[in-house]
C-alpha positions in Angstrom: 49.7 57.1 -40.5 46.4 56.4 -38.8 47.6 53.0 -37.6 50.8 54.6 -36.2 48.7 57.1 -34.3 46.4 54.5 -32.9 49.5 52.4 -31.8 51.1 55.4 -30.1 47.9 56.3 -28.3 47.4 52.7 -27.1 51.0 52.5 -25.9 50.6 55.9 -24.1 47.4 54.7 -22.3 49.0 51.4 -21.3 52.1 53.2 -20.0 49.9 55.6 -17.9 48.0 52.6 -16.4 51.3 50.9 -15.6 52.6 54.0 -13.9 49.5 54.2 -11.7 50.0 50.5 -10.8 53.7 51.1 -10.0 52.7 54.0 -7.7 50.7 51.6 -5.7 47.0 51.4 -5.0 45.9 50.7 -1.5 42.7 49.5 0.0 41.5 51.9 2.7 38.7 51.5 5.3 37.4 55.1 4.8 35.0 56.8 7.1 32.6 58.8 4.9 30.6 60.3 7.7 31.4 59.9 11.4 28.5 59.1 13.8 26.6 62.2 14.9 24.1 62.6 17.7 22.4 65.6 19.0 19.2 67.6 19.3 17.2 69.7 16.8 15.4 72.7 18.2 13.1 75.4 16.8 13.1 78.6 18.8 14.6 76.7 21.7 11.9 74.0 21.7 12.4 70.4 20.6 11.7 69.8 16.9 9.7 66.7 17.6 9.5 64.3 14.6 11.7 66.5 12.4 12.8 64.6 9.3 16.6 64.6 8.9 18.2 63.9 5.5 21.9 63.0 5.3 23.4 63.2 1.8 26.8 61.9 1.0 28.7 62.3 -2.3 31.9 60.3 -2.8 34.5 61.7 -5.3 31.8 64.0 -6.7 29.3 61.2 -7.4 26.0 60.5 -5.5 26.7 57.9 -2.8 23.8 57.8 -0.4 20.8 59.7 0.8 19.3 58.5 4.1 16.3 59.8 6.2 16.0 59.8 9.9 13.5 61.1 12.4 14.1 63.1 15.6 12.2 61.8 18.6 9.7 63.7 20.8 12.7 65.5 22.5 14.3 66.5 19.1 17.0 63.9 19.7 18.6 62.3 16.6 21.3 59.8 16.0 23.1 59.3 12.6 25.2 56.1 12.4 28.7 55.8 11.1 29.1 55.4 7.3 32.3 53.7 6.1 33.4 52.1 2.8 36.3 50.1 1.7 38.0 52.1 -1.1 40.9 51.6 -3.5 43.0 54.8 -3.5 46.1 55.7 -5.5 48.5 58.6 -4.7 47.1 60.4 -7.7 43.5 60.7 -6.4 42.4 62.8 -3.4 39.7 61.3 -1.2 36.6 63.5 -0.9 33.3 62.9 0.8 30.8 65.7 0.5 28.6 65.7 3.6 25.2 67.5 3.8 22.4 67.3 6.4 19.0 68.9 5.9 16.2 69.1 8.4 12.5 69.3 7.2 10.3 70.6 9.9 6.8 72.4 9.7 7.0 72.7 5.9 10.4 74.3 6.0 13.8 72.9 5.0 17.0 73.9 6.8 20.6 73.1 5.8 22.3 72.4 9.1 25.6 70.8 8.0 27.8 71.1 4.9 31.4 69.8 4.9 34.0 68.4 2.5 35.8 65.6 4.2 39.2 65.1 2.7 40.6 62.3 4.9 39.4 58.8 5.9 39.6 59.1 9.7 36.8 58.8 12.1 35.7 62.0 13.9 38.0 64.1 11.7 35.3 66.5 10.7 35.6 68.4 14.0 38.8 66.8 15.4 36.7 64.8 17.9 33.1 63.8 18.6 30.9 66.7 19.7 29.4 66.7 23.2 26.0 68.3 23.7 25.4 69.0 19.9 22.5 71.3 19.5 21.1 72.5 16.2 18.6 75.4 16.6 16.8 75.8 13.2 16.5 79.6 13.7 20.2 80.1 14.0 22.2 81.5 11.0 24.4 79.2 9.0 28.0 80.0 10.0 31.5 78.9 9.1 33.4 76.9 11.8 37.1 76.4 11.3 38.1 72.8 12.1 41.5 71.1 12.0 40.6 69.7 8.6 38.8 72.7 7.0 35.7 74.9 7.1 32.4 73.5 8.2 29.2 75.4 7.4 26.7 74.7 10.2 24.0 76.0 12.5 24.9 73.5 15.2 26.8 74.3 18.4 28.6 71.9 20.9 29.9 72.4 24.4 33.2 70.5 23.8 34.8 67.8 21.6 35.8 64.4 22.9 39.1 63.3 21.5 39.6 59.8 20.1 42.9 58.1 19.8 
């Protein structure tokens, strides 16, 4: 009886793996975090030398944590993060994006988003022009074409990319 059960379980697992392979996996060049550039301010003044931490989780697992510094004008630039991934129709892509700013012994969450597609600049539907993050602003929800972004940042307009 135990042998029959083991054989049935083995057959079931093999059949499931075969079904996934039949559905087709594909290799995707996935953008985990689009490039982001802007200014960090505190009470309207540049947060000179502020430490910016970008944390990315991929499919719920820790992926990366990078640190950057704002210049003397509060300007920061976060580069593009992309990864080649193997996806099946049965799994949903998810990159969790968070940005924290450490300034004058305080930590501020300035960006929190769950990216569920692999396209560049899909977080906002374009790249933000004149992105400004004032650390004294309240965290707010911004509806985007791909979901809700929690942020303190503001932008004048979005540049579309085709």
